[in-house]
PQR file with spaces between the fields and no chain letter, atoms N, CA, C, O and H, PARSE charges and radii, in Angstrom:
ATOM       1  N    MET     1     117.943  108.226  105.003 -0.4000 1.5000
ATOM       2  CA   MET     1     117.317  108.612  106.285 -0.0000 2.0000
ATOM       3  C    MET     1     118.298  109.343  107.121  0.5500 1.7000
ATOM       4  O    MET     1     119.471  108.975  107.180 -0.5500 1.4000
ATOM       5  N    LYS     2     117.830  110.407  107.791 -0.4000 1.5000
ATOM       6  CA   LYS     2     118.762  111.123  108.799 -0.0000 2.0000
ATOM       7  C    LYS     2     118.010  111.151  110.059  0.5500 1.7000
ATOM       8  O    LYS     2     116.780  111.198  110.094 -0.5500 1.4000
ATOM       9  H    LYS     2     116.877  110.706  107.742  0.4000 1.0000
ATOM      10  N    LYS     3     118.798  111.121  111.133 -0.4000 1.5000
ATOM      11  CA   LYS     3     118.182  111.179  112.486 -0.0000 2.0000
ATOM      12  C    LYS     3     118.361  112.641  113.002  0.5500 1.7000
ATOM      13  O    LYS     3     119.405  113.272  112.840 -0.5500 1.4000
ATOM      14  H    LYS     3     119.797  111.083  111.104  0.4000 1.0000
ATOM      15  N    VAL     4     117.288  113.114  113.620 -0.4000 1.5000
ATOM      16  CA   VAL     4     117.333  114.458  114.171 -0.0000 2.0000
ATOM      17  C    VAL     4     116.891  114.410  115.609  0.5500 1.7000
ATOM      18  O    VAL     4     115.799  113.947  115.938 -0.5500 1.4000
ATOM      19  H    VAL     4     116.439  112.602  113.751  0.4000 1.0000
ATOM      20  N    LYS     5     117.760  114.893  116.446 -0.4000 1.5000
ATOM      21  CA   LYS     5     117.382  115.005  117.894 -0.0000 2.0000
ATOM      22  C    LYS     5     117.005  116.474  118.221  0.5500 1.7000
ATOM      23  O    LYS     5     117.755  117.373  117.840 -0.5500 1.4000
ATOM      24  H    LYS     5     118.648  115.269  116.179  0.4000 1.0000
ATOM      25  N    ILE     6     115.958  116.733  118.860 -0.4000 1.5000
ATOM      26  CA   ILE     6     115.597  118.067  119.259 -0.0000 2.0000
ATOM      27  C    ILE     6     115.754  118.224  120.790  0.5500 1.7000
ATOM      28  O    ILE     6     115.903  117.250  121.528 -0.5500 1.4000
ATOM      29  H    ILE     6     115.348  116.003  119.170  0.4000 1.0000
ATOM      30  N    THR     7     115.716  119.422  121.199 -0.4000 1.5000
ATOM      31  CA   THR     7     115.943  119.700  122.585 -0.0000 2.0000
ATOM      32  C    THR     7     114.520  119.831  123.346  0.5500 1.7000
ATOM      33  O    THR     7     113.482  120.064  122.726 -0.5500 1.4000
ATOM      34  H    THR     7     115.595  120.213  120.600  0.4000 1.0000
ATOM      35  N    PHE     8     114.570  119.666  124.677 -0.4000 1.5000
ATOM      36  CA   PHE     8     113.324  119.798  125.388 -0.0000 2.0000
ATOM      37  C    PHE     8     112.748  121.160  125.274  0.5500 1.7000
ATOM      38  O    PHE     8     111.526  121.309  125.290 -0.5500 1.4000
ATOM      39  H    PHE     8     115.413  119.476  125.180  0.4000 1.0000
ATOM      40  N    GLU     9     113.561  122.156  125.160 -0.4000 1.5000
ATOM      41  CA   GLU     9     113.046  123.547  125.053 -0.0000 2.0000
ATOM      42  C    GLU     9     112.317  123.687  123.634  0.5500 1.7000
ATOM      43  O    GLU     9     111.288  124.353  123.522 -0.5500 1.4000
ATOM      44  H    GLU     9     114.554  122.034  125.147  0.4000 1.0000
ATOM      45  N    GLU    10     112.885  123.050  122.605 -0.4000 1.5000
ATOM      46  CA   GLU    10     112.072  123.122  121.293 -0.0000 2.0000
ATOM      47  C    GLU    10     110.757  122.439  121.483  0.5500 1.7000
ATOM      48  O    GLU    10     109.730  122.954  121.039 -0.5500 1.4000
ATOM      49  H    GLU    10     113.721  122.509  122.697  0.4000 1.0000
ATOM      50  N    LEU    11     110.744  121.247  122.152 -0.4000 1.5000
ATOM      51  CA   LEU    11     109.499  120.559  122.313 -0.0000 2.0000
ATOM      52  C    LEU    11     108.506  121.437  123.051  0.5500 1.7000
ATOM      53  O    LEU    11     107.333  121.422  122.677 -0.5500 1.4000
ATOM      54  H    LEU    11     111.578  120.829  122.512  0.4000 1.0000
ATOM      55  N    GLN    12     108.864  122.169  124.022 -0.4000 1.5000
ATOM      56  CA   GLN    12     108.011  123.118  124.633 -0.0000 2.0000
ATOM      57  C    GLN    12     107.440  124.199  123.744  0.5500 1.7000
ATOM      58  O    GLN    12     106.276  124.582  123.867 -0.5500 1.4000
ATOM      59  H    GLN    12     109.817  122.181  124.325  0.4000 1.0000
ATOM      60  N    LYS    13     108.251  124.667  122.875 -0.4000 1.5000
ATOM      61  CA   LYS    13     107.885  125.661  121.835 -0.0000 2.0000
ATOM      62  C    LYS    13     106.752  125.022  120.971  0.5500 1.7000
ATOM      63  O    LYS    13     105.771  125.676  120.616 -0.5500 1.4000
ATOM      64  H    LYS    13     109.196  124.356  122.775  0.4000 1.0000
ATOM      65  N    TRP    14     106.928  123.788  120.671 -0.4000 1.5000
ATOM      66  CA   TRP    14     105.872  123.086  119.812 -0.0000 2.0000
ATOM      67  C    TRP    14     104.507  123.171  120.457  0.5500 1.7000
ATOM      68  O    TRP    14     103.482  123.444  119.832 -0.5500 1.4000
ATOM      69  H    TRP    14     107.725  123.257  120.959  0.4000 1.0000
ATOM      70  N    LYS    15     104.572  122.904  121.821 -0.4000 1.5000
ATOM      71  CA   LYS    15     103.292  122.786  122.489 -0.0000 2.0000
ATOM      72  C    LYS    15     102.579  124.204  122.612  0.5500 1.7000
ATOM      73  O    LYS    15     101.383  124.319  122.879 -0.5500 1.4000
ATOM      74  H    LYS    15     105.405  122.683  122.328  0.4000 1.0000
ATOM      75  N    ALA    16     103.370  125.179  122.405 -0.4000 1.5000
ATOM      76  CA   ALA    16     102.831  126.613  122.398 -0.0000 2.0000
ATOM      77  C    ALA    16     102.220  126.960  121.058  0.5500 1.7000
ATOM      78  O    ALA    16     101.524  127.967  120.930 -0.5500 1.4000
ATOM      79  H    ALA    16     104.341  125.085  122.188  0.4000 1.0000
ATOM      80  N    THR    17     102.485  126.107  120.027 -0.4000 1.5000
ATOM      81  CA   THR    17     101.910  126.371  118.689 -0.0000 2.0000
ATOM      82  C    THR    17     100.990  125.227  118.322  0.5500 1.7000
ATOM      83  O    THR    17     100.853  124.282  119.099 -0.5500 1.4000
ATOM      84  H    THR    17     103.051  125.289  120.130  0.4000 1.0000
ATOM      85  N    ARG    18     100.377  125.279  117.199 -0.4000 1.5000
ATOM      86  CA   ARG    18      99.504  124.226  116.761 -0.0000 2.0000
ATOM      87  C    ARG    18     100.389  123.090  116.313  0.5500 1.7000
ATOM      88  O    ARG    18     101.247  123.261  115.446 -0.5500 1.4000
ATOM      89  H    ARG    18     100.489  126.047  116.568  0.4000 1.0000
ATOM      90  N    TYR    19     100.190  121.982  116.877 -0.4000 1.5000
ATOM      91  CA   TYR    19     101.017  120.730  116.669 -0.0000 2.0000
ATOM      92  C    TYR    19     100.515  120.031  115.435  0.5500 1.7000
ATOM      93  O    TYR    19      99.710  119.103  115.522 -0.5500 1.4000
ATOM      94  H    TYR    19      99.494  121.843  117.581  0.4000 1.0000
ATOM      95  N    ASP    20     100.983  120.468  114.286 -0.4000 1.5000
ATOM      96  CA   ASP    20     100.636  119.773  113.039 -0.0000 2.0000
ATOM      97  C    ASP    20     101.835  119.361  112.223  0.5500 1.7000
ATOM      98  O    ASP    20     102.985  119.595  112.596 -0.5500 1.4000
ATOM      99  H    ASP    20     101.637  121.221  114.215  0.4000 1.0000
ATOM     100  N    ASN    21     101.543  118.756  111.128 -0.4000 1.5000
ATOM     101  CA   ASN    21     102.558  118.234  110.252 -0.0000 2.0000
ATOM     102  C    ASN    21     103.508  119.309  109.803  0.5500 1.7000
ATOM     103  O    ASN    21     104.720  119.095  109.785 -0.5500 1.4000
ATOM     104  H    ASN    21     100.609  118.565  110.825  0.4000 1.0000
ATOM     105  N    GLN    22     102.964  120.509  109.424 -0.4000 1.5000
ATOM     106  CA   GLN    22     103.865  121.517  108.814 -0.0000 2.0000
ATOM     107  C    GLN    22     104.762  122.144  109.892  0.5500 1.7000
ATOM     108  O    GLN    22     105.898  122.519  109.603 -0.5500 1.4000
ATOM     109  H    GLN    22     101.979  120.682  109.439  0.4000 1.0000
ATOM     110  N    VAL    23     104.254  122.262  111.155 -0.4000 1.5000
ATOM     111  CA   VAL    23     105.133  122.786  112.181 -0.0000 2.0000
ATOM     112  C    VAL    23     106.296  121.902  112.428  0.5500 1.7000
ATOM     113  O    VAL    23     107.428  122.349  112.612 -0.5500 1.4000
ATOM     114  H    VAL    23     103.331  121.957  111.390  0.4000 1.0000
ATOM     115  N    ILE    24     105.987  120.568  112.430 -0.4000 1.5000
ATOM     116  CA   ILE    24     107.141  119.593  112.708 -0.0000 2.0000
ATOM     117  C    ILE    24     108.064  119.617  111.538  0.5500 1.7000
ATOM     118  O    ILE    24     109.279  119.539  111.722 -0.5500 1.4000
ATOM     119  H    ILE    24     105.067  120.204  112.280  0.4000 1.0000
ATOM     120  N    LYS    25     107.547  119.723  110.328 -0.4000 1.5000
ATOM     121  CA   LYS    25     108.453  119.639  109.127 -0.0000 2.0000
ATOM     122  C    LYS    25     109.332  120.952  109.137  0.5500 1.7000
ATOM     123  O    LYS    25     110.489  120.886  108.722 -0.5500 1.4000
ATOM     124  H    LYS    25     106.560  119.786  110.178  0.4000 1.0000
ATOM     125  N    ASN    26     108.838  122.079  109.577 -0.4000 1.5000
ATOM     126  CA   ASN    26     109.574  123.316  109.594 -0.0000 2.0000
ATOM     127  C    ASN    26     110.696  123.178  110.665  0.5500 1.7000
ATOM     128  O    ASN    26     111.824  123.609  110.422 -0.5500 1.4000
ATOM     129  H    ASN    26     107.899  122.133  109.915  0.4000 1.0000
ATOM     130  N    ILE    27     110.415  122.624  111.760 -0.4000 1.5000
ATOM     131  CA   ILE    27     111.504  122.395  112.793 -0.0000 2.0000
ATOM     132  C    ILE    27     112.548  121.442  112.356  0.5500 1.7000
ATOM     133  O    ILE    27     113.745  121.673  112.529 -0.5500 1.4000
ATOM     134  H    ILE    27     109.499  122.274  111.957  0.4000 1.0000
ATOM     135  N    LEU    28     112.090  120.355  111.780 -0.4000 1.5000
ATOM     136  CA   LEU    28     113.099  119.383  111.270 -0.0000 2.0000
ATOM     137  C    LEU    28     113.942  119.865  110.146  0.5500 1.7000
ATOM     138  O    LEU    28     115.130  119.550  110.078 -0.5500 1.4000
ATOM     139  H    LEU    28     111.118  120.167  111.639  0.4000 1.0000
ATOM     140  N    ALA    29     113.349  120.640  109.242 -0.4000 1.5000
ATOM     141  CA   ALA    29     114.045  121.303  108.136 -0.0000 2.0000
ATOM     142  C    ALA    29     115.075  122.275  108.678  0.5500 1.7000
ATOM     143  O    ALA    29     116.185  122.334  108.149 -0.5500 1.4000
ATOM     144  H    ALA    29     112.384  120.897  109.298  0.4000 1.0000
ATOM     145  N    LYS    30     114.752  123.039  109.711 -0.4000 1.5000
ATOM     146  CA   LYS    30     115.759  123.975  110.261 -0.0000 2.0000
ATOM     147  C    LYS    30     116.952  123.188  110.790  0.5500 1.7000
ATOM     148  O    LYS    30     118.071  123.671  110.617 -0.5500 1.4000
ATOM     149  H    LYS    30     113.850  122.991  110.141  0.4000 1.0000
ATOM     150  N    HIS    31     116.818  122.004  111.429 -0.4000 1.5000
ATOM     151  CA   HIS    31     117.868  121.261  111.868 -0.0000 2.0000
ATOM     152  C    HIS    31     118.726  120.655  110.770  0.5500 1.7000
ATOM     153  O    HIS    31     119.940  120.539  110.941 -0.5500 1.4000
ATOM     154  H    HIS    31     115.909  121.611  111.569  0.4000 1.0000
ATOM     155  N    LEU    32     118.134  120.268  109.654 -0.4000 1.5000
ATOM     156  CA   LEU    32     118.797  119.650  108.598 -0.0000 2.0000
ATOM     157  C    LEU    32     119.322  120.673  107.537  0.5500 1.7000
ATOM     158  O    LEU    32     120.053  120.316  106.613 -0.5500 1.4000
ATOM     159  H    LEU    32     117.148  120.363  109.516  0.4000 1.0000
ATOM     160  N    ASN    33     118.941  121.865  107.706 -0.4000 1.5000
ATOM     161  CA   ASN    33     119.344  122.951  106.756 -0.0000 2.0000
ATOM     162  C    ASN    33     118.825  122.723  105.437  0.5500 1.7000
ATOM     163  O    ASN    33     119.544  122.912  104.456 -0.5500 1.4000
ATOM     164  H    ASN    33     118.347  122.155  108.457  0.4000 1.0000
ATOM     165  N    VAL    34     117.553  122.305  105.321 -0.4000 1.5000
ATOM     166  CA   VAL    34     116.858  122.091  104.012 -0.0000 2.0000
ATOM     167  C    VAL    34     115.585  122.828  104.012  0.5500 1.7000
ATOM     168  O    VAL    34     115.198  123.428  105.015 -0.5500 1.4000
ATOM     169  H    VAL    34     116.969  122.152  106.118  0.4000 1.0000
ATOM     170  N    LYS    35     114.938  122.798  102.932 -0.4000 1.5000
ATOM     171  CA   LYS    35     113.545  123.451  102.901 -0.0000 2.0000
ATOM     172  C    LYS    35     112.522  122.348  103.363  0.5500 1.7000
ATOM     173  O    LYS    35     112.720  121.160  103.109 -0.5500 1.4000
ATOM     174  H    LYS    35     115.252  122.312  102.117  0.4000 1.0000
ATOM     175  N    PRO    36     111.480  122.769  104.015 -0.5600 1.5000
ATOM     176  CA   PRO    36     110.448  121.860  104.467  0.2800 2.0000
ATOM     177  C    PRO    36     109.843  120.968  103.297  0.5500 1.7000
ATOM     178  O    PRO    36     109.418  119.835  103.522 -0.5500 1.4000
ATOM     179  N    SER    37     109.831  121.514  102.108 -0.4000 1.5000
ATOM     180  CA   SER    37     109.346  120.795  100.959 -0.0000 2.0000
ATOM     181  C    SER    37     110.293  119.641  100.560  0.5500 1.7000
ATOM     182  O    SER    37     109.912  118.745   99.807 -0.5500 1.4000
ATOM     183  H    SER    37     110.176  122.434  101.926  0.4000 1.0000
ATOM     184  N    GLU    38     111.509  119.684  101.070 -0.4000 1.5000
ATOM     185  CA   GLU    38     112.411  118.616  100.718 -0.0000 2.0000
ATOM     186  C    GLU    38     112.318  117.382  101.710  0.5500 1.7000
ATOM     187  O    GLU    38     113.015  116.383  101.534 -0.5500 1.4000
ATOM     188  H    GLU    38     111.819  120.412  101.682  0.4000 1.0000
ATOM     189  N    ILE    39     111.509  117.488  102.656 -0.4000 1.5000
ATOM     190  CA   ILE    39     111.208  116.360  103.611 -0.0000 2.0000
ATOM     191  C    ILE    39     110.097  115.617  103.063  0.5500 1.7000
ATOM     192  O    ILE    39     109.002  116.158  102.903 -0.5500 1.4000
ATOM     193  H    ILE    39     110.942  118.299  102.799  0.4000 1.0000
ATOM     194  N    ASP    40     110.332  114.298  102.738 -0.4000 1.5000
ATOM     195  CA   ASP    40     109.281  113.469  102.188 -0.0000 2.0000
ATOM     196  C    ASP    40     108.402  112.925  103.362  0.5500 1.7000
ATOM     197  O    ASP    40     107.174  112.997  103.317 -0.5500 1.4000
ATOM     198  H    ASP    40     111.221  113.859  102.867  0.4000 1.0000
ATOM     199  N    ASP    41     109.065  112.392  104.389 -0.4000 1.5000
ATOM     200  CA   ASP    41     108.356  111.761  105.511 -0.0000 2.0000
ATOM     201  C    ASP    41     109.286  111.806  106.746  0.5500 1.7000
ATOM     202  O    ASP    41     110.490  112.045  106.657 -0.5500 1.4000
ATOM     203  H    ASP    41     110.063  112.334  104.425  0.4000 1.0000
ATOM     204  N    TYR    42     108.644  111.561  107.895 -0.4000 1.5000
ATOM     205  CA   TYR    42     109.412  111.553  109.144 -0.0000 2.0000
ATOM     206  C    TYR    42     108.610  110.555  110.070  0.5500 1.7000
ATOM     207  O    TYR    42     107.411  110.309  109.930 -0.5500 1.4000
ATOM     208  H    TYR    42     107.666  111.367  107.969  0.4000 1.0000
ATOM     209  N    ASP    43     109.432  110.016  111.030 -0.4000 1.5000
ATOM     210  CA   ASP    43     108.795  109.136  112.055 -0.0000 2.0000
ATOM     211  C    ASP    43     109.404  109.534  113.430  0.5500 1.7000
ATOM     212  O    ASP    43     110.606  109.765  113.561 -0.5500 1.4000
ATOM     213  H    ASP    43     110.406  110.215  111.144  0.4000 1.0000
ATOM     214  N    GLN    44     108.578  109.596  114.366 -0.4000 1.5000
ATOM     215  CA   GLN    44     109.070  109.935  115.797 -0.0000 2.0000
ATOM     216  C    GLN    44     109.545  108.638  116.427  0.5500 1.7000
ATOM     217  O    GLN    44     108.791  107.687  116.632 -0.5500 1.4000
ATOM     218  H    GLN    44     107.602  109.409  114.260  0.4000 1.0000
ATOM     219  N    VAL    45     110.795  108.654  116.711 -0.4000 1.5000
ATOM     220  CA   VAL    45     111.384  107.386  117.292 -0.0000 2.0000
ATOM     221  C    VAL    45     111.086  107.260  118.756  0.5500 1.7000
ATOM     222  O    VAL    45     110.606  106.217  119.199 -0.5500 1.4000
ATOM     223  H    VAL    45     111.408  109.426  116.545  0.4000 1.0000
ATOM     224  N    ASN    46     111.362  108.316  119.540 -0.4000 1.5000
ATOM     225  CA   ASN    46     110.973  108.215  120.935 -0.0000 2.0000
ATOM     226  C    ASN    46     110.345  109.550  121.296  0.5500 1.7000
ATOM     227  O    ASN    46     110.640  110.549  120.641 -0.5500 1.4000
ATOM     228  H    ASN    46     111.751  109.164  119.179  0.4000 1.0000
ATOM     229  N    TYR    47     109.478  109.610  122.326 -0.4000 1.5000
ATOM     230  CA   TYR    47     108.647  110.700  122.434 -0.0000 2.0000
ATOM     231  C    TYR    47     109.446  112.096  122.583  0.5500 1.7000
ATOM     232  O    TYR    47     110.127  112.435  123.551 -0.5500 1.4000
ATOM     233  H    TYR    47     109.238  108.798  122.858  0.4000 1.0000
ATOM     234  N    GLY    48     109.215  112.796  121.450 -0.4000 1.5000
ATOM     235  CA   GLY    48     109.725  114.161  121.392 -0.0000 2.0000
ATOM     236  C    GLY    48     111.182  114.397  121.239  0.5500 1.7000
ATOM     237  O    GLY    48     111.566  115.564  121.163 -0.5500 1.4000
ATOM     238  H    GLY    48     108.661  112.520  120.664  0.4000 1.0000
ATOM     239  N    LEU    49     112.022  113.440  121.187 -0.4000 1.5000
ATOM     240  CA   LEU    49     113.450  113.782  121.166 -0.0000 2.0000
ATOM     241  C    LEU    49     114.112  113.318  119.934  0.5500 1.7000
ATOM     242  O    LEU    49     115.032  114.013  119.504 -0.5500 1.4000
ATOM     243  H    LEU    49     111.710  112.492  121.249  0.4000 1.0000
ATOM     244  N    THR    50     113.770  112.213  119.285 -0.4000 1.5000
ATOM     245  CA   THR    50     114.484  111.770  118.133 -0.0000 2.0000
ATOM     246  C    THR    50     113.471  111.510  117.009  0.5500 1.7000
ATOM     247  O    THR    50     112.399  110.943  117.226 -0.5500 1.4000
ATOM     248  H    THR    50     113.022  111.648  119.635  0.4000 1.0000
ATOM     249  N    PHE    51     113.844  111.936  115.830 -0.4000 1.5000
ATOM     250  CA   PHE    51     113.027  111.717  114.585 -0.0000 2.0000
ATOM     251  C    PHE    51     113.859  111.116  113.532  0.5500 1.7000
ATOM     252  O    PHE    51     115.019  111.497  113.374 -0.5500 1.4000
ATOM     253  H    PHE    51     114.714  112.396  115.654  0.4000 1.0000
ATOM     254  N    GLU    52     113.328  110.192  112.799 -0.4000 1.5000
ATOM     255  CA   GLU    52     113.981  109.728  111.543 -0.0000 2.0000
ATOM     256  C    GLU    52     113.309  110.458  110.465  0.5500 1.7000
ATOM     257  O    GLU    52     112.080  110.520  110.417 -0.5500 1.4000
ATOM     258  H    GLU    52     112.386  109.882  112.928  0.4000 1.0000
ATOM     259  N    VAL    53     114.128  111.055  109.531 -0.4000 1.5000
ATOM     260  CA   VAL    53     113.642  111.943  108.528 -0.0000 2.0000
ATOM     261  C    VAL    53     114.097  111.432  107.168  0.5500 1.7000
ATOM     262  O    VAL    53     115.280  111.144  106.981 -0.5500 1.4000
ATOM     263  H    VAL    53     115.126  111.004  109.569  0.4000 1.0000
ATOM     264  N    TRP    54     113.172  111.317  106.216 -0.4000 1.5000
ATOM     265  CA   TRP    54     113.571  110.953  104.854 -0.0000 2.0000
ATOM     266  C    TRP    54     113.341  112.082  103.959  0.5500 1.7000
ATOM     267  O    TRP    54     112.245  112.642  103.930 -0.5500 1.4000
ATOM     268  H    TRP    54     112.212  111.551  106.368  0.4000 1.0000
ATOM     269  N    LEU    55     114.362  112.458  103.196 -0.4000 1.5000
ATOM     270  CA   LEU    55     114.296  113.680  102.234 -0.0000 2.0000
ATOM     271  C    LEU    55     113.819  113.078  100.894  0.5500 1.7000
ATOM     272  O    LEU    55     114.006  111.911  100.550 -0.5500 1.4000
ATOM     273  H    LEU    55     115.253  112.003  103.219  0.4000 1.0000
ATOM     274  N    VAL    56     113.167  114.049  100.172 -0.4000 1.5000
ATOM     275  CA   VAL    56     112.591  113.631   98.872 -0.0000 2.0000
ATOM     276  C    VAL    56     113.706  113.043   97.919  0.5500 1.7000
ATOM     277  O    VAL    56     113.438  112.078   97.202 -0.5500 1.4000
ATOM     278  H    VAL    56     113.016  114.997  100.452  0.4000 1.0000
ATOM     279  N    GLU    57     114.949  113.624   97.912 -0.4000 1.5000
ATOM     280  CA   GLU    57     115.946  113.096   97.010 -0.0000 2.0000
ATOM     281  C    GLU    57     116.350  111.704   97.299  0.5500 1.7000
ATOM     282  O    GLU    57     116.936  111.041   96.443 -0.5500 1.4000
ATOM     283  H    GLU    57     115.167  114.408   98.494  0.4000 1.0000
ATOM     284  N    GLU    58     116.039  111.191   98.569 -0.4000 1.5000
ATOM     285  CA   GLU    58     116.412  109.766   98.838 -0.0000 2.0000
ATOM     286  C    GLU    58     115.506  108.747   98.149  0.5500 1.7000
ATOM     287  O    GLU    58     115.787  107.550   98.087 -0.5500 1.4000
ATOM     288  H    GLU    58     115.562  111.729   99.264  0.4000 1.0000
ATOM     289  N    TYR    59     114.370  109.309   97.622 -0.4000 1.5000
ATOM     290  CA   TYR    59     113.451  108.364   96.981 -0.0000 2.0000
ATOM     291  C    TYR    59     113.513  108.417   95.449  0.5500 1.7000
ATOM     292  O    TYR    59     112.845  107.637   94.769 -0.5500 1.4000
ATOM     293  H    TYR    59     114.142  110.282   97.673  0.4000 1.0000
ATOM     294  N    GLU    60     114.270  109.282   94.945 -0.4000 1.5000
ATOM     295  CA   GLU    60     114.422  109.493   93.501 -0.0000 2.0000
ATOM     296  C    GLU    60     115.156  108.358   92.899  0.5500 1.7000
ATOM     297  O    GLU    60     116.184  107.912   93.409 -0.5500 1.4000
ATOM     298  H    GLU    60     114.812  109.916   95.497  0.4000 1.0000
ATOM     299  N    VAL    61     114.609  107.873   91.770 -0.4000 1.5000
ATOM     300  CA   VAL    61     115.281  106.773   91.083 -0.0000 2.0000
ATOM     301  C    VAL    61     116.058  107.220   89.859  0.5500 1.7000
ATOM     302  O    VAL    61     115.512  107.978   89.057 -0.5500 1.4000
ATOM     303  H    VAL    61     113.775  108.236   91.356  0.4000 1.0000
ATOM     304  N    GLU    62     117.221  106.822   89.680 -0.4000 1.5000
ATOM     305  CA   GLU    62     118.015  107.290   88.481 -0.0000 2.0000
ATOM     306  C    GLU    62     117.759  106.404   87.395  0.5500 1.7000
ATOM     307  O    GLU    62     118.301  106.589   86.306 -0.5500 1.4000
ATOM     308  H    GLU    62     117.664  106.206   90.332  0.4000 1.0000
């Protein structure tokens, strides 16, 4: 799991677009320098500023 903090300005951009799962994944992926498809799940920790993000690779079993 990785934690991602976003800025208030980015939050305002989200409100200007359709607030859906793919938009959020795209923004989180940009912060983590990964592809949106590499994000398995995420959880908003506090309103709009911090997210916990789980990448697909973290769930792979060897």
